[in-house]
N, C-alpha and C positions, 0 to 999 in steps of 0.2 A: 496570412495566406501568401503563398509564393507568387511572385509577379507572373511567372509563366502560366500558372494555374488560372490566375485572374484573366489573363489575355485569352486563354483557351475558352474559358467560361463565357466571356463576352462574345467571342467569335461564334460559339454554339448558339447562344441566344439570338444573335443577329441573323444566323442562317435560318433558324426556325421561324423568326419573324418574316424574313424575306420569302421563305417558302409559303408561309401563310398568305402573304399579299399576292404572290404569283398564282397560287392554285385555288384561291377562294372563289373566283368566278366559275372555274371548272366544276368545283364541288357543288356550287349553287345550281348550275345547269343540269347536272346529273341527278341531283336530289333537291327538287323544288322546295321541300319543306325546310331546307337549310339555307334559304335565300338570305336570311338574316346575317349569315356569316359574311356574305359579299358586301352587305351594307356596313358591316363593322370591320372591314378588312384593314383599315388604317387605325381604328381606335384600339382594337385588341393588342396589336404589337406595341402601340404607344403605351398602353397600360402596363404591359409586361416590362418594357424598358423603364418606366417610372418606378416600378417595384424593385427591379433587379439592380439597376445602376447604383442607387443609394446603398444597397446591401454590400456590393463590391467595394464601393468607396469607403464605407465604414470598416470593412475588413482590412483594407489597405492602411487606414488610419491607425487601427489597432496594432498592425504589424510594425508601423513606424514608431509608435509609442513603446512597444516592447523593445525595439532596438535601442531607442534612446535610454530607456530604463536600464538595459543591460550595460550600455557604455558607462552610465553614471555609476552603477554598482562596481564595475571594473575599476573606475577612477578612484572610488572610495577604498576599494580593497588595496589598490596600489599605494595610496596615501597611508593607510593603516600599516601595511607591510614596511613602508619606509620608516615610519615612526618606531615600529618594533625593532628594526635594524639599528636605528640610531640609538635607541635605549640600550640594546645589547652591546653596541660598540662603546658607549660611554662606560658601561659596567666593566667591559674588558679593559679599557684604557685605565680606569681607576685601579683595577686589579694589578695591571702592569706597573703602575706608579707606586702602589703600596708595596708590592713585592720588592721592587728595586730599592726602596728605602732600607729594607732589611737584608739586602744582598741576595735576593732570590729572583728567580724568573720562572715563567710558565711556558713549558714546551707544549704547543698545541698539537704537535704530531704524536708525541708520547702520552699527552694528556697528564703530565706530571709536573710538579713544582720542584725545581732544582736550585741548588745553591750556586751563585756566581763565584767562580774562582777569583781570588784577589788579583787585580790587575788585568783581568780578562776583558773588562769593558773597553779598554784602549785597543784591544786586538780584535774586537768584533768586526766581521766583514761589513762591507757597505750594503745597505738595504736596496731593494729594487722594487719600486711601486710601479705597476704596469697593469695591463689587462691580462687576465688569465690566459695562458698559452693554449689551453684545451678548448675553452668556450667563452672567450672574452666578449664576443658578440654572439648572441643566440636568438634566432627568430622563433618566438614562442607561438605566435598565431598571426593570421592575416584576415582582415575583413574587407569590405568594399572600399574603405577609405584609407586604412592605415596598415603598416607593418608594426607589429608589437614586439619590441626587442627587450631582452634581458642583457644588461651590461655588467660584467663581473670584474671588479677591480681587486687586485691581490697584492700582497707584500711578500716578496720572496727573499730568502737568505737571512735577513736580520730585521728586527723591529724598526719602524719608521715613525716619526712624529712631525708635528707642524705641517701636516699635509694640506697643500693649497693647490688643488688641481682642477682645471676646467676641461670641459669636453665640447667639441664642435662637430656637428654631423653634416655631411655632404652626400648628395646622391648624384649618380651618373645616369643620365637619361638620353639615350641616342647620341652619345658623344658630348652632351652638354652637362655642366655641373650646376647644382643648385644647393644653396646653404639653407638648412632647416632650423626652425625655431627650437631652442632648448628651454623647457619650462623651469629648469632649476635656476635659482637666483644667480645672476651674473655667470651662468654656465658652470658654477661650482657643483660638481657631482657628489663630492664627499664633504661631510661636516667640516667646515672651515677650521683649519688649525688642529684637528684631532690626530690621534695616533692609530697605528695599525700594527698588530703583532705579526710575528713570523708565520707565514703560510695562512694567515687570516684572509677571509674573503669578504668583500662588500658588494652586494648586488643591488642594482637599481633598474627601474623600468623607463623606457622611453618609446613614444609612438612617432613613427616617421610616415608622412603622407606617401601613399603608393605611387600615384601618377604612373609613369612608365619606367620606374627605376630598375636598372640592371645590377647596380652595385651601390652599397652604402659604405661611406668612409667615416672613420671616427678619429679626430685629432685629440690626443691627451697633451695638455700644456700646463706647466706650473712648476712648483718646487716642493721639496720635502726635506727633512733633516734626519740624521740618525737619532737614536733614542734620547741621548743627552743634549741634543741640539748643537753639538760642536762642529758638525759638518753639514753643508747645504748641497742638495743635488737638484739638477735641472731635469725636467722631463719634457720632451717635445717629439712625440711619436705618432705616426699615422698608421691606422689599421684599416682593414677592408673586410667586407662581407659580400660574397657573391650570391645574389638571390636565387638564381636558377640552380646552381650546384650546392647551395647551402654550405659554402666553404668560408672559413674565417682565417685570416692571416695578415701578412704585410702586403701592400699593393706593389705590383711589379711595374716596370716601365711599359708603356708611357704614362700609366695612371698616377704613379707616385709623383712624377714631375708635374702633371696636370693639376693635381690636387694642391700641391705645394705652391704652385704659381697662383692658383685660384685664391687660396687663403691669404697669400701675401698681398694680392690685389685688394682683399677685403680688410687689410690692416690687422689680421689675426696672427700671422707668422712674421 
């Protein structure tokens, strides 16, 4: 039962009981046969309250239990989805490695297997592992306690391997910054040391406590290599999501400097 409905119901019962107490004497005076109402003017409202309050309390308890069950189901679904993604990712990585042994590659855009031209491995462009430009941070839903985000990691331009990237989340609340807990082990959002193909996406979920947050910032920090491991690349990028405008991008001044100084003070940057 909704809290507002519960409050209104209790108010109505209280008003009825109050009216009964106030007018019971007048009723008994006008109608002597109803004198018993005046004698029971406190007992009847008390009996009504004894019957009604437990009903409302039980309804509220059931509502809380349903909310807890729903959050638990969402947590299980999120874990299942992450496992499915990890499995798909391993299959994709194995495919990339097997094809590479035979001088082949898989183009995820064309969905075709192509032959690698001799010597072209050395001329492959540098990969770029980052958050998706279009919806790197997406607010899926909001409840009384949390913002539920989808974070989309992508690999642009060329395949990447040995990916070791962490994520840190910061909220801005009335000019103050707060670091939030990341449930992933050691903040590693991607399967440690795995690969990602060109234009491939990896999506994971994270819950951020609402409080009075106006903005949510995400720091990507770590390293990755090209497909043969001959070159290593650093990533250290801050992204932002504005709650009110539902806008994702890079933070502008002064917030970029504020977040960078804040994370440096925490020993993260």
